[in-house]
VOLOVO-281941 format. One record per residue (C-alpha): residue number from 1; x, y, z. Coordinates in steps of 0.5 Angstrom, whole numbers, plus 500, padded with zeros to 3 digits. Example, Ala and Ser with C-alpha at 12.3 -4.5 7.8 and 13.67 -1.06 7.14 Angstrom:
% residues 2
1:525:491:516
2:527:498:514
END
This chain:
% residues 757
1:907:172:344
2:908:173:352
3:908:167:354
4:905:166:362
5:904:159:366
6:900:158:369
7:894:152:372
8:888:154:373
9:884:159:370
10:878:162:368
11:874:166:362
12:868:170:363
13:866:171:355
14:858:174:356
15:858:180:353
16:851:183:356
17:846:189:352
18:849:187:346
19:846:188:339
20:845:183:335
21:842:185:329
22:847:181:324
23:844:175:327
24:836:177:327
25:832:173:323
26:828:175:317
27:821:174:317
28:819:180:318
29:823:182:311
30:820:175:308
31:812:176:306
32:807:171:310
33:807:165:309
34:801:163:305
35:796:158:302
36:801:159:297
37:807:159:299
38:808:156:305
39:813:157:310
40:818:152:309
41:820:155:302
42:815:151:297
43:809:151:294
44:803:153:298
45:797:147:297
46:793:153:293
47:799:155:289
48:797:156:281
49:800:160:276
50:798:162:268
51:799:158:262
52:800:161:256
53:800:157:249
54:802:161:242
55:801:159:234
56:807:163:231
57:808:164:224
58:814:168:223
59:816:170:216
60:825:173:215
61:825:178:209
62:832:178:208
63:830:184:202
64:828:188:207
65:832:186:214
66:825:185:217
67:820:181:221
68:814:180:219
69:809:175:224
70:802:173:226
71:800:169:232
72:794:166:235
73:796:167:243
74:791:162:248
75:791:164:255
76:790:160:262
77:788:165:268
78:788:159:272
79:789:164:278
80:782:164:283
81:780:172:279
82:777:176:274
83:781:178:269
84:778:185:265
85:785:186:261
86:792:183:259
87:799:185:260
88:803:184:253
89:811:186:253
90:813:189:246
91:820:188:248
92:822:192:240
93:820:197:244
94:827:199:247
95:829:201:240
96:824:207:239
97:827:214:241
98:822:216:245
99:822:212:250
100:824:210:259
101:829:206:257
102:833:212:252
103:831:218:256
104:834:216:262
105:841:216:260
106:846:220:263
107:851:222:258
108:858:227:258
109:860:232:254
110:868:232:251
111:870:237:246
112:874:231:242
113:871:228:238
114:869:225:233
115:864:225:228
116:861:218:229
117:859:220:235
118:856:226:234
119:853:224:230
120:851:218:235
121:848:223:239
122:844:227:234
123:839:221:232
124:841:214:233
125:844:210:226
126:838:205:228
127:830:206:231
128:826:200:230
129:820:198:235
130:815:193:234
131:809:195:229
132:803:192:231
133:798:191:225
134:791:188:228
135:789:186:234
136:784:181:234
137:779:176:237
138:778:168:235
139:773:170:231
140:777:177:227
141:773:183:231
142:778:187:233
143:779:188:240
144:781:195:244
145:789:196:245
146:794:200:248
147:801:201:248
148:806:204:253
149:812:204:251
150:815:196:251
151:807:194:254
152:801:194:250
153:795:192:255
154:790:189:250
155:782:189:254
156:778:183:255
157:771:185:251
158:767:181:257
159:773:180:261
160:777:173:263
161:774:169:269
162:778:164:273
163:779:157:269
164:777:160:263
165:781:161:257
166:781:167:251
167:784:166:245
168:786:172:241
169:791:174:235
170:796:179:233
171:799:182:227
172:806:185:228
173:813:186:223
174:819:191:226
175:826:192:224
176:830:188:225
177:837:191:227
178:843:190:224
179:849:190:230
180:854:194:226
181:850:200:229
182:845:197:234
183:846:192:240
184:841:187:243
185:840:180:245
186:838:179:239
187:842:182:232
188:843:181:225
189:851:179:223
190:852:181:216
191:859:178:213
192:862:183:207
193:866:178:204
194:859:174:200
195:853:180:203
196:850:174:207
197:848:174:214
198:846:170:220
199:838:171:224
200:839:171:231
201:832:172:234
202:830:174:240
203:824:178:244
204:822:178:237
205:814:176:238
206:808:180:242
207:810:176:249
208:804:176:255
209:807:179:262
210:806:173:268
211:800:174:272
212:804:172:280
213:800:170:285
214:805:175:289
215:806:180:285
216:801:180:280
217:801:183:273
218:810:184:273
219:810:189:268
220:815:193:270
221:818:197:263
222:824:194:260
223:830:198:260
224:835:195:258
225:838:191:264
226:831:187:268
227:831:182:263
228:823:177:262
229:819:174:267
230:814:170:262
231:809:165:263
232:810:158:262
233:805:154:255
234:806:151:248
235:809:153:243
236:808:152:235
237:813:156:230
238:812:157:222
239:820:161:221
240:819:162:213
241:828:164:211
242:830:163:204
243:830:156:202
244:838:154:203
245:838:157:210
246:838:153:217
247:835:154:222
248:836:152:229
249:831:155:234
250:827:152:241
251:823:145:240
252:824:139:236
253:823:141:228
254:817:137:226
255:818:137:218
256:826:135:217
257:823:131:211
258:821:138:208
259:827:143:209
260:833:138:210
261:836:133:204
262:836:124:205
263:842:125:207
264:841:131:212
265:836:127:214
266:841:121:216
267:846:125:220
268:841:129:224
269:838:122:227
270:846:119:227
271:847:124:230
272:842:123:237
273:846:117:239
274:852:119:238
275:857:120:243
276:861:126:240
277:860:132:236
278:857:129:229
279:856:133:222
280:849:135:220
281:851:140:215
282:858:139:213
283:863:146:213
284:863:144:206
285:856:144:204
286:856:150:208
287:860:154:204
288:857:152:197
289:852:156:199
290:855:161:201
291:858:161:193
292:851:160:190
293:848:166:191
294:842:168:196
295:836:163:194
296:829:167:192
297:825:161:194
298:822:160:202
299:821:154:206
300:817:153:212
301:821:151:218
302:816:148:223
303:817:146:231
304:814:145:237
305:816:146:245
306:812:143:250
307:812:147:257
308:816:153:255
309:817:160:257
310:819:163:251
311:821:162:243
312:828:164:240
313:832:161:233
314:838:162:229
315:839:163:221
316:843:163:217
317:845:160:210
318:852:160:213
319:852:154:217
320:855:148:220
321:850:143:224
322:853:139:229
323:850:135:234
324:850:128:240
325:847:125:244
326:847:126:252
327:844:119:256
328:840:122:262
329:836:116:265
330:832:113:259
331:832:120:256
332:836:122:250
333:838:129:249
334:840:131:242
335:846:137:244
336:847:141:238
337:851:148:234
338:850:152:229
339:856:156:227
340:860:159:220
341:866:158:217
342:870:162:222
343:867:159:227
344:872:153:226
345:876:149:229
346:874:152:236
347:867:152:235
348:868:145:232
349:872:142:237
350:868:146:243
351:862:148:241
352:857:142:242
353:861:138:247
354:862:145:251
355:853:144:251
356:852:136:253
357:857:137:259
358:853:142:261
359:846:138:261
360:850:132:264
361:854:137:270
362:847:141:272
363:842:135:272
364:846:132:277
365:846:139:281
366:840:141:280
367:833:136:276
368:835:132:270
369:835:137:263
370:826:136:261
371:826:138:254
372:830:134:248
373:834:139:246
374:840:143:246
375:843:148:241
376:849:152:241
377:849:158:235
378:854:162:233
379:853:170:231
380:854:177:233
381:850:176:240
382:856:175:244
383:852:171:251
384:844:171:251
385:840:164:253
386:832:161:251
387:829:155:253
388:834:150:249
389:837:154:244
390:843:160:246
391:847:165:243
392:855:165:243
393:859:169:240
394:867:167:241
395:871:165:234
396:878:164:232
397:882:169:230
398:881:169:221
399:888:163:221
400:885:159:226
401:888:160:231
402:886:162:237
403:889:165:245
404:888:160:252
405:883:166:254
406:879:166:247
407:878:158:248
408:875:158:255
409:872:164:254
410:868:160:249
411:867:154:253
412:865:158:259
413:860:162:255
414:857:156:253
415:856:153:259
416:853:160:262
417:848:159:257
418:846:153:256
419:847:152:264
420:841:159:263
421:836:152:260
422:836:151:267
423:835:158:272
424:831:162:269
425:827:157:264
426:825:151:269
427:827:154:275
428:823:160:272
429:824:167:277
430:823:174:276
431:828:177:271
432:825:183:271
433:827:184:279
434:831:179:281
435:838:178:277
436:842:174:281
437:836:169:282
438:838:167:275
439:844:171:273
440:848:169:281
441:845:162:282
442:847:160:275
443:853:163:276
444:855:159:281
445:853:152:278
446:857:154:271
447:862:154:276
448:861:147:279
449:861:145:271
450:869:149:269
451:871:145:275
452:868:138:272
453:872:140:265
454:878:141:267
455:881:140:273
456:885:146:272
457:880:150:270
458:881:158:270
459:875:160:272
460:874:167:273
461:866:168:279
462:866:163:284
463:872:162:289
464:872:166:294
465:879:171:292
466:876:173:286
467:870:176:288
468:875:181:294
469:877:188:290
470:869:188:289
471:868:187:296
472:873:192:298
473:872:197:293
474:868:205:296
475:861:201:298
476:858:207:295
477:860:204:289
478:856:198:291
479:849:196:292
480:846:190:296
481:844:184:292
482:837:185:294
483:836:190:290
484:832:193:283
485:835:190:276
486:835:196:273
487:838:200:281
488:845:196:281
489:852:197:280
490:857:194:278
491:853:190:274
492:857:184:273
493:861:184:279
494:854:184:283
495:848:180:280
496:854:175:277
497:859:175:281
498:858:177:289
499:851:171:289
500:855:166:286
501:861:166:291
502:855:167:296
503:853:160:294
504:860:157:293
505:861:161:301
506:855:156:303
507:857:150:301
508:864:150:302
509:866:153:308
510:859:154:313
511:854:149:310
512:858:143:308
513:857:141:301
514:852:135:302
515:847:139:306
516:847:144:301
517:847:140:295
518:842:136:297
519:838:143:300
520:840:147:294
521:838:141:289
522:830:141:294
523:829:149:290
524:831:147:284
525:825:140:284
526:820:143:288
527:820:149:284
528:822:146:277
529:816:150:272
530:814:155:277
531:815:161:279
532:819:162:285
533:820:169:289
534:828:170:293
535:824:168:300
536:822:161:297
537:830:160:296
538:832:163:302
539:827:159:306
540:828:152:303
541:835:152:303
542:834:152:311
543:829:147:311
544:832:143:307
545:838:143:312
546:837:145:318
547:841:151:318
548:839:157:321
549:841:162:314
550:838:169:316
551:845:171:318
552:848:169:312
553:841:172:307
554:843:179:311
555:850:179:310
556:851:178:304
557:845:179:300
558:841:185:303
559:848:189:305
560:853:191:302
561:857:189:309
562:865:185:308
563:869:180:311
564:875:183:314
565:877:178:320
566:883:182:325
567:887:178:328
568:889:183:333
569:893:179:338
570:894:171:342
571:895:171:348
572:900:165:349
573:899:160:356
574:904:154:358
575:903:148:363
576:908:146:367
577:908:141:371
578:909:146:376
579:917:143:380
580:921:150:382
581:925:148:376
582:921:149:371
583:918:155:374
584:924:158:376
585:928:156:370
586:922:160:365
587:922:166:370
588:930:166:369
589:929:165:362
590:924:171:360
591:928:176:364
592:934:175:360
593:930:175:354
594:928:182:356
595:931:187:352
596:938:190:355
597:937:197:360
598:940:202:356
599:942:206:362
600:945:200:366
601:949:198:358
602:952:207:358
603:953:206:366
604:958:201:366
605:963:205:363
606:961:211:364
607:960:210:373
608:968:208:374
609:965:205:382
610:958:204:385
611:956:207:392
612:957:199:395
613:963:197:392
614:967:202:394
615:963:201:402
616:963:193:401
617:961:193:409
618:953:195:405
619:952:190:403
620:947:184:406
621:944:177:405
622:940:181:398
623:946:183:395
624:947:176:393
625:940:172:394
626:938:169:388
627:930:169:388
628:930:164:382
629:935:159:385
630:932:153:388
631:932:151:395
632:930:145:399
633:924:149:401
634:922:150:394
635:923:142:393
636:919:141:400
637:913:145:398
638:912:141:392
639:912:135:394
640:906:136:399
641:903:139:393
642:905:134:388
643:902:128:393
644:895:131:394
645:894:131:387
646:891:124:384
647:894:120:378
648:891:123:373
649:892:130:375
650:900:128:376
651:899:125:369
652:897:132:365
653:901:137:369
654:907:133:366
655:903:133:358
656:906:141:357
657:900:143:354
658:899:150:351
659:893:154:351
660:893:161:347
661:888:165:347
662:886:168:340
663:882:175:339
664:880:177:332
665:875:184:331
666:870:184:326
667:872:190:321
668:869:189:315
669:862:189:319
670:860:181:315
671:861:176:321
672:863:169:318
673:865:163:321
674:873:163:323
675:879:158:319
676:884:158:323
677:890:155:321
678:896:154:327
679:903:154:324
680:907:149:330
681:914:150:332
682:917:144:328
683:913:146:322
684:907:142:321
685:901:145:320
686:893:144:323
687:886:148:321
688:881:148:325
689:874:151:324
690:868:154:328
691:861:156:326
692:860:163:326
693:856:163:333
694:862:165:336
695:860:172:334
696:853:171:336
697:854:175:343
698:859:181:340
699:857:181:332
700:864:186:333
701:870:182:338
702:870:174:340
703:877:171:342
704:877:163:343
705:881:160:347
706:885:153:343
707:888:148:346
708:895:145:343
709:900:139:346
710:905:143:341
711:908:150:342
712:905:154:335
713:908:159:332
714:903:163:327
715:896:164:327
716:892:165:321
717:885:167:319
718:882:163:313
719:889:161:310
720:884:158:304
721:883:164:302
722:876:161:302
723:871:167:306
724:872:173:301
725:877:176:306
726:879:183:304
727:885:184:308
728:889:179:309
729:895:184:312
730:892:183:318
731:889:175:319
732:896:172:322
733:899:173:328
734:906:174:329
735:905:179:322
736:908:177:316
737:912:181:311
738:909:180:304
739:915:181:299
740:913:183:293
741:917:183:286
742:918:189:281
743:914:186:275
744:918:188:268
745:914:191:262
746:914:185:256
747:912:190:250
748:913:183:245
749:909:179:250
750:905:175:245
751:898:173:247
752:897:167:243
753:901:162:244
754:899:158:237
755:901:163:232
756:906:161:227
757:906:154:231
END
């Protein structure tokens, strides 16, 4: 760092004519505010949404692995429009071969292949689909319907006027997909040891599509990635299963006395107020169920749920069942888990506790959990969410031990899937179009909940430093967050990791926790049990915080730019008292510090005598003059200068302030606040923060002048790795030489230290 003494300076930092596209306002990108969605991001005075109620009777045919059902649907048209048809989702049709979801898949051929893979390419091992048996009105008269892959249109004979209701009935059936042969968000798991199953039923009944003010009918085909956009309504579901099954489901069990023993009923009531997991069905009882063989009789479990957007359930004779209560104000939420013996001891120790923790922490950052129960069910589905119930798959090894990764993996998946109750089960975004609005927001709050579980929790998503590998990947391997769910590249990083990290940066670095938490909670409050769009979220975050975030939404959500700030140079100007001794002393030290002149150094040996050494008569005043020697004239001029200063200015000159000009270049394209660590020569450190507006006049380069009372040894940009800067090699000035070490491969390193203990 070059030092130059100075007394007065002026800086000009305005660049005229610079295009400021990164800071442009996004009003032209967002829908025009209306009476249904206003400019603040809140629902408007005329906001409306449809309501759909279901009464369903469903039976698991265990012998044929078939689900058989019939439903009465009541559609409440709260829109101002007259509807001539209704659209329903037939999600099971994704298992039919002749549809877009299967035909769109790209593939390659390898001349080396196993027989199983060749057979799957020739013909899928499972072909299912929803078989519609009948569609009738309330009186039993047939209704015309048309199936278009995963969508079904039901034509209304007389239309449905605004504020009108229409009831109709559907009977259907479909095969149950075995997780060994066909994956899915719902599946069955077969246990060869005892020839029993776990049934996890999801997307199992025809459901109404959403008709909304901003989209109309959301009937994009279900292609696999974009999940489900659904209406709120009330459900009554009667589930008929073998009599030795335990069923857990969305909603409250209404006929416990018909399906549970007296002892189990008492345990269920005790669990409601327990402060730790309490068994309702014990492991011994579950094992006895397994050993007794399949029951030939049946029971019907009745569940009711109010104001939910979907319904799922799990059923098995292998289930252990436990529960505990969580107090939220004056309300009590019953948190429960259902899992087979193979899931212990991991599930018995952690599952229900993780459910309870999630309900508490998400309520803290969003709104109070409004439903009476929250459930985690173990089975073949690795992780999937529904109102009040989630499916989670992690289990310990067969000997009951588990790795640390497995333990935290289970806790994380439960937090994530139970957390989906808030996004999108309550704050009901359009998953078919915008995956990030449920997965990204949920992953962000998952990170907050993980950190409140354990201070050293190994969260994989949320911290900025964990996303840098993705952000520095080639741009042709990325897509903007604001893209349709089916078109996303690197789905997990894009839909989960990037928006979660963006929100964490907003909270920690851009807005601060107080402003962010208030605005985020306001978004959740405004849009609970409603259908928000991306612009509703963006606008609310700005409206409730008074922070202009258009630059942030633009960079993080609409582009694939990345943060890469290069601290290119530092100029040091030190202030002295301007005395001749100080000024000339500095110049002497600067001269002495110059590198040697290689020619002069060699001439000392090669030139025996210089010419003036041979002829001393050629020497004059200047051969002995020392310009760095302090003279009486220097002292006189300095005395006159000092006498002309005020006492305040004299004191300031003696303060020895240090001025540094730092030059930053925006290499990655994504503007960011500047966080700079000053490492002083005395070993102390200080962090200074500057808002993103430092780039307003020039988005590519900016200069910051920092003034300190003591000299700085090094400056470091983003010292806490909070901006997601993708190249830390150019963050320090002077540069830091990074030292790495060789890692010798250890093939016998145990992944599960619990084994043998």
